C-alpha positions as CSV (number, residue, x, y, z in Angstrom):
1,M,-8.0,-23.3,-3.7
2,N,-8.3,-25.1,-0.4
3,S,-10.8,-22.9,1.5
4,S,-9.6,-24.3,4.8
5,K,-6.3,-22.7,4.1
6,F,-7.5,-19.3,3.0
7,K,-7.6,-16.5,5.4
8,P,-9.2,-13.4,4.3
9,V,-7.5,-10.1,4.6
10,I,-9.8,-7.4,6.0
11,V,-8.8,-4.0,4.4
12,V,-10.5,-1.1,6.0
13,L,-9.0,2.4,5.3
14,A,-10.3,5.5,6.8
15,V,-9.8,8.4,4.4
16,S,-10.3,11.7,6.0
17,F,-10.6,14.9,4.1
18,F,-10.5,17.5,6.8
19,T,-12.1,21.0,6.2
20,A,-9.7,23.3,4.6
21,C,-11.6,26.6,4.4
22,S,-15.0,28.0,5.2
23,S,-17.7,27.7,2.6
24,N,-21.2,29.1,2.0
25,L,-22.2,25.4,1.2
26,H,-23.9,23.7,4.1
27,A,-24.5,20.0,4.7
28,G,-27.9,19.1,3.5
29,S,-29.9,18.4,0.5
30,A,-28.5,18.7,-3.0
31,Q,-30.9,21.4,-3.7
32,A,-29.5,23.5,-0.9
33,S,-26.0,22.9,-2.1
34,C,-26.8,23.8,-5.7
35,S,-28.5,27.0,-4.5
36,A,-25.4,27.9,-2.6
37,L,-23.3,27.2,-5.7
38,S,-25.2,29.4,-8.0
39,S,-24.7,32.4,-5.7
40,T,-20.9,32.0,-5.3
41,K,-18.5,33.7,-7.7
42,Q,-15.4,31.7,-6.7
43,S,-14.2,28.2,-7.9
44,T,-15.6,25.7,-5.6
45,T,-14.8,22.0,-5.0
46,V,-17.3,19.9,-2.9
47,L,-17.4,16.3,-1.8
48,L,-20.8,14.5,-1.5
49,D,-21.9,11.2,-0.4
50,E,-24.1,8.9,-2.5
51,S,-27.2,10.7,-1.0
52,G,-26.1,14.1,-2.3
53,H,-25.1,15.3,1.3
54,K,-22.0,17.4,1.7
55,I,-19.2,15.5,3.6
56,D,-15.7,16.4,4.8
57,H,-14.2,12.9,4.9
58,F,-15.3,9.5,3.5
59,K,-14.8,5.9,4.7
60,F,-12.6,3.9,2.5
61,D,-13.6,0.3,2.8
62,A,-12.3,-2.4,0.4
63,G,-14.2,-5.1,2.2
64,N,-12.7,-8.6,2.4
65,A,-9.8,-9.2,0.1
66,S,-7.6,-12.3,-0.3
67,F,-3.9,-12.0,0.4
68,S,-3.2,-12.6,-3.4
69,S,-5.3,-9.4,-4.1
70,L,-2.5,-7.5,-2.5
71,K,-0.3,-8.0,-5.5
72,N,-2.5,-5.8,-7.5
73,D,-1.1,-2.2,-8.1
74,F,-4.1,-0.7,-6.1
75,I,-7.0,-1.7,-3.9
76,F,-10.0,0.4,-4.5
77,S,-12.7,1.5,-2.1
78,K,-16.2,0.0,-2.4
79,A,-18.0,3.2,-1.6
80,K,-18.7,5.7,-4.5
81,Y,-18.6,9.4,-3.8
82,R,-19.5,12.5,-5.7
83,L,-17.2,15.4,-6.6
84,V,-18.9,18.6,-7.7
85,L,-16.7,21.3,-9.5
86,F,-17.9,24.8,-10.0
87,P,-17.8,26.5,-12.5
88,A,-18.4,24.0,-15.3
89,S,-15.1,24.9,-17.0
90,R,-13.4,22.9,-14.3
91,T,-12.7,19.2,-14.8
92,I,-11.0,16.5,-13.1
93,E,-8.8,13.7,-14.7
94,N,-7.8,10.1,-13.8
95,D,-4.4,10.1,-12.1
96,C,-2.2,7.5,-10.5
97,S,1.1,7.9,-8.6
98,L,3.1,5.1,-7.1
99,S,1.0,5.1,-4.0
100,V,-2.5,6.5,-4.7
101,C,-4.8,6.1,-7.7
102,V,-7.9,8.3,-8.5
103,E,-10.5,7.1,-10.9
104,T,-13.2,9.3,-12.1
105,K,-16.5,8.9,-14.1
106,K,-18.3,12.0,-15.4
107,I,-22.2,12.0,-14.8
108,K,-24.9,14.3,-15.3
109,P,-24.5,17.2,-12.8
110,R,-27.3,17.9,-10.3
111,C,-26.2,21.6,-10.2
112,V,-26.4,24.0,-13.3
113,Q,-23.0,25.5,-14.4
114,S,-21.1,22.7,-12.7
115,N,-19.4,19.3,-13.4
116,E,-19.9,16.1,-11.5
117,Y,-18.0,12.9,-11.2
118,I,-18.3,9.6,-9.4
119,L,-14.9,9.3,-7.5
120,S,-13.2,6.3,-6.2
121,I,-9.7,6.1,-4.7
122,G,-7.2,3.3,-4.7
123,I,-4.1,2.8,-2.4
124,S,-1.0,0.7,-3.2
125,P,-0.8,-1.9,-0.2
126,A,2.9,-2.7,-1.0
127,K,3.8,1.1,-0.5
128,F,2.2,1.4,2.9
129,G,2.6,-1.8,4.9
130,P,0.5,-3.0,7.7
131,E,0.6,0.1,10.0
132,T,-1.7,3.1,10.1
133,F,-0.6,5.5,7.4
134,R,-1.3,9.1,6.4
135,T,-0.4,10.4,3.2
136,E,-1.2,13.6,1.0
137,F,-2.2,13.4,-2.6
138,D,-3.5,15.9,-5.2
139,L,-6.7,15.6,-7.4
140,K,-5.8,16.5,-11.0
141,I,-8.2,19.3,-11.4
142,V,-7.8,21.5,-14.5
143,S,-9.5,24.6,-15.9
144,P,-9.0,26.7,-19.1
145,E,-6.3,28.5,-17.2
146,G,-4.4,25.3,-16.6
147,P,-3.9,23.1,-13.5
148,D,-5.8,24.1,-10.4
149,I,-2.7,24.8,-8.2
150,N,-4.5,27.3,-5.8
151,R,-6.7,25.0,-3.6
152,S,-8.9,27.9,-2.4
153,G,-12.7,26.9,-2.5
154,F,-11.9,23.3,-1.5
155,S,-14.1,22.1,1.6
156,F,-11.5,19.3,2.4
157,Q,-7.8,18.5,2.5
158,E,-6.4,15.9,0.2
159,I,-5.2,13.5,2.9
160,I,-5.7,9.8,3.2
161,E,-5.4,8.0,6.5
162,G,-5.9,4.2,6.9
163,T,-4.8,0.9,7.9
164,I,-4.3,-2.4,5.9
165,A,-4.8,-5.7,7.5
166,M,-2.1,-7.9,6.0
167,P,0.9,-10.0,6.8
168,W,4.3,-8.1,6.9
169,L,7.5,-9.9,7.3
170,S,10.9,-8.3,8.2
171,T,14.1,-9.5,9.6
172,V,14.9,-8.7,13.3
173,K,17.7,-6.2,13.0
174,S,20.8,-6.4,15.3
175,P,24.6,-5.8,15.2
176,Q,25.0,-9.5,15.5
177,L,22.9,-10.2,12.5
178,S,24.8,-7.5,10.4
179,A,28.2,-9.2,11.3
180,A,26.8,-12.6,10.6
181,V,25.4,-11.6,7.1
182,L,28.8,-10.2,6.2
183,S,30.5,-13.4,7.1
184,L,28.6,-15.2,4.2
185,Y,31.1,-13.2,1.9
186,K,34.2,-14.4,3.6
187,A,36.3,-17.3,2.5
188,E,35.4,-19.7,5.4
189,L,32.5,-22.0,5.8
190,T,29.7,-20.6,7.9
191,T,26.0,-21.0,8.9
192,I,24.0,-18.0,10.1
193,K,20.6,-17.6,11.8
194,I,18.1,-15.1,10.7
195,P,15.1,-14.3,12.7
196,I,12.0,-13.2,10.9
197,K,9.1,-11.4,12.5
198,N,5.5,-10.9,11.2
199,S,4.7,-7.2,12.2
200,G,1.3,-7.3,10.3
201,M,-2.2,-8.0,11.6
202,V,-2.7,-11.2,9.7
203,S,-1.0,-14.6,10.0
204,Y,1.6,-15.7,7.3
205,K,1.9,-19.4,6.3
206,F,5.2,-20.5,4.9
207,S,5.7,-22.7,1.8
208,D,9.1,-24.0,0.5
209,W,11.8,-21.5,-0.2
210,Q,13.1,-21.2,-3.7
211,M,16.6,-20.0,-4.5
212,E,16.9,-17.5,-7.3
213,S,20.6,-16.3,-7.3
214,K,23.2,-17.3,-9.6
215,G,25.5,-18.5,-6.8
216,G,22.8,-20.7,-5.5
217,K,25.0,-23.9,-5.5
218,D,27.2,-22.2,-2.9
219,F,24.4,-21.5,-0.3
220,E,21.5,-23.4,1.2
221,L,18.5,-22.0,3.0
222,L,17.3,-24.2,6.0
223,P,13.7,-23.3,7.0
224,G,14.4,-24.0,10.6
225,S,11.5,-23.1,12.9
226,C,9.8,-21.3,9.9
227,K,9.4,-24.7,8.0
228,S,5.7,-25.1,7.2
229,A,4.9,-22.7,10.0
230,T,1.9,-20.2,10.4
231,L,3.7,-17.1,11.7
232,R,1.0,-15.2,13.8
233,P,1.1,-11.4,14.2
234,N,4.0,-10.2,16.4
235,T,5.6,-13.6,16.5
236,T,9.1,-14.7,15.2
237,C,10.6,-17.7,13.6
238,S,14.1,-18.3,12.2
239,V,15.7,-19.7,9.1
240,Q,19.4,-20.6,8.6
241,I,21.7,-19.7,5.7
242,K,24.5,-22.3,5.1
243,K,27.6,-21.5,3.1
244,L,28.5,-24.7,1.3
245,A,31.8,-23.9,-0.4
246,V,35.1,-22.5,0.8
247,G,36.2,-19.3,-1.0
248,V,34.9,-15.9,-1.5
249,P,31.5,-16.0,-3.3
250,T,31.4,-14.6,-6.9
251,T,27.9,-13.2,-6.5
252,S,27.1,-10.3,-4.4
253,I,23.2,-10.8,-4.2
254,L,21.5,-13.7,-2.8
255,E,17.7,-14.2,-3.1
256,W,15.1,-16.6,-1.9
257,W,11.4,-16.7,-2.6
258,N,8.5,-17.9,-0.5
259,K,4.9,-18.1,-1.8
260,F,2.1,-17.4,0.6
261,E,-0.2,-20.4,0.7
262,G,0.2,-21.1,-3.0
263,E,-1.8,-17.9,-3.9
264,G,0.8,-16.5,-6.3
265,L,2.1,-13.7,-4.0
266,N,5.6,-13.9,-2.8
267,I,7.9,-12.5,-0.3
268,R,11.7,-12.1,-1.2
269,L,14.5,-12.5,1.1
270,Q,17.5,-10.6,-0.3
271,I,21.2,-10.5,1.1
272,E,23.4,-8.1,-0.6
273,K,27.1,-7.4,-0.2
274,I,27.5,-3.6,-0.2
275,N,31.3,-3.5,0.3
276,D,34.0,-5.4,2.0
277,N,32.8,-4.2,5.4
278,K,29.1,-4.2,4.9
279,A,26.2,-6.3,3.8
280,G,22.5,-5.8,4.0
281,I,19.4,-8.1,4.5
282,T,15.8,-7.1,3.5
283,I,12.5,-9.0,3.1
284,Y,10.3,-7.6,0.3
285,N,6.6,-8.2,0.7
286,S,3.7,-8.4,-1.8
287,E,5.8,-9.2,-4.8
């Protein structure tokens, strides 16, 4: 890869686990925490940093990542944290949803009658986009009685907050654009202009567009001001779609792909006829 073209994506997520209930465990040494655990009679779930100190949130930092890494299902934090479950009959399992993934590794517990795990959390960048996000998730904790549905004894809430630094392209919506897109499915020849905005925090460099639709011979994408452009955050360029044949198109979906700097990650521009009076246009990122 040409290093002069490569622009790192800085991914820094703040993952905050806010205090959910009072606890007789206090921030401090592992010894103090274990002493408090041994004296409690209720199920307890504690989050610790790598030094063994109790914390109520943790910084989620994925470090520097290339844009192409965003095609992965999840990006995981660099920091490793510890989760202590009391009593030892309680365990935690790996669990991934569409947006959050929890990976666990059981280690020797520092406290008697407990289980301890190394815990890391991954998020799906394609699900959240470039803006600050806040999402809830559930740690998959089980006991002999079954899943731990009652979260009493937790010293934190299962909430993730963060921001992903990445390009994020979208069309600039307007009634005029909606009418223009619908005109592509009429019988007459036409050329429409589609404004594209980068609402992310990292520049996007366009490559050549590739048509993927069956009806591609009837349409042409003209790159316009987006041709070989580097679209900086909060700036806009435009492409044009030209209808080449008279008559009503036989296909309802038109698709073009654009690859970010040859890194193997695409955006997809899709135009779809919904009915005779409505057509939609969408850009899909990180595909």
